[in-house]
Steps between C-alpha positions, in 0.01 A plus 500: 500500500262573213797562272655166598173314440454678168850415377477136610152458348619630163807278522305185582251572222795502255383826343847655474761432230686174552845646433532663843437414869140452606526817711770745611408651837680757714399529867609824669446607859642510851658207675275262689177568306463162328674524162682169539203348684285580196739302281482211748121513491516500119726195504272325747199565278656420162766242586373349824782612730595841636872435448461343156650787302844621397619780727804707410639732768609803298658669804785250470579623147618853572809471279518492122660158467200337669317521167673165436292354784193553282632412154776262606877529467623611155719268286846447645388540861439228757150358473430627147453152353260396774275804444469569872251770603311610812179444303311180580392371158248249638307769687514742207420282200273262694235329281227633267222461757689661789666838441838562657570793729827689544556776755782752463494635855613857580604564143623856566785364714658322202759662274354669192674247273326216684164674460559556129578130457131435576382711208502213251302286742224761530494564126540164330436255780824308490856526621792356305778420739847637439631163376284550189334159519253488789175697498256556787145575384282742697205481261294291741608704801376793709788739567474704821740769619486680835644838590515759778572786261337827608410375846754715686375822340135410557574429867684833540210687338241336723704551817554865408126549449420331832745731679341808345151372586605447861641853525175650372335376815191307589275807506535568128451132423186487714359812329557350158346171607181665626465728200526227235215266402582135546512219247333161538817344648517763777779712354444870444535625145818696576668185630385300198628766259832516679535120490433507126756778450764311701432183304549683169817662629635162611416358158706773333792432735496127421480557125782752508718261703432218252576722202825618659620147566376292205567557132188597300518180295500296822194674647323470165510120527326483839133407475386613845663721763328412828542746787475369855403752769621480858289277721222654709434430865204272424715303256772469762239365744393238247864395447556478874184294554611262225845457656351437845258244356795326333682495834198348675476236229869413534469456876177304465693235306730480803199447728521853645202734519602867480270783610595860416333795670364775277721749686805307376386529140435873534840548666679320216311706244573832673877446512537296181290692246719702263419675172868486407593141580165331447433140601866429577486740795209298638698178458793646696277618783319165509833321528646726769195573714293181477703204377784564745290468821297220344803290407633524856194306624476236231772273638293418814170465315500126454137413444342179621340260257154597622528873566686764299722757666343845522683831479373855537670808359396823671623857530663602825587868489676536167630142492344182369518217753423132462319296765417131529126449541354208689294262290126531553315204632 
């Protein structure tokens, strides 16, 4: 996040040349770790709405001819005179006091010709459409690209290491733990050194994947490459607590008070936390394990004008069950 704040601060201070976008950012990392959510937070902060930015789904441009979706149809083809493009000019050019934001999501899934069509945007800050007349300016815009490049190899490396560590046995691990002095955060020095080594190895994997996919001149026009790590268990707990609070707030507007046992939260976290799939795995588990039994009870929860309906979610074995609770006097 420091890299994002740094890039945006420099952009808003207008310290960069004016013949290019305010910032060119590339977010890399696993799925479900908050790359797109970071762009939404940026839009909410800068433009006042989390959806107030131009989002281009690059996974839908896997064939060469989709470059015309960016630059418009060339002369002689349908739509060339209109200058049609997937780019939303209003959210890109915006106004001098409010920078635009454009997100090219999952850029590695687009055809290489489509990716190369962005080069002029990153370099000179404008795109002349194929009809030769219309120009879209990106010089008051923050350009963000997201990518999963390198994630598969990093995941394989980490899973391979975990398998080897498991085979070595708990006795060796316990011996190492007792023989190493601990750091202030409770980790032993061997663990800290290994974490640092793995982080550097992952960094090399990501850089190699980016260099294999992108042309050197493309990478050379990116201001910040921001790497997102997989979410940790404590982060997953924070995400889950936020989602449950949102659910309580939604039901409160419907005059329903929802109480959730701590055992339910721990159950959802234990089966929904995933290093590979991130927050989206939690969302799936929340939908399947909690929202399903809850929704079955909502139809008979008509609250009176004086007393709200009360529901309790609790763990029964390995299932979450919903119960109606009598109103207290």
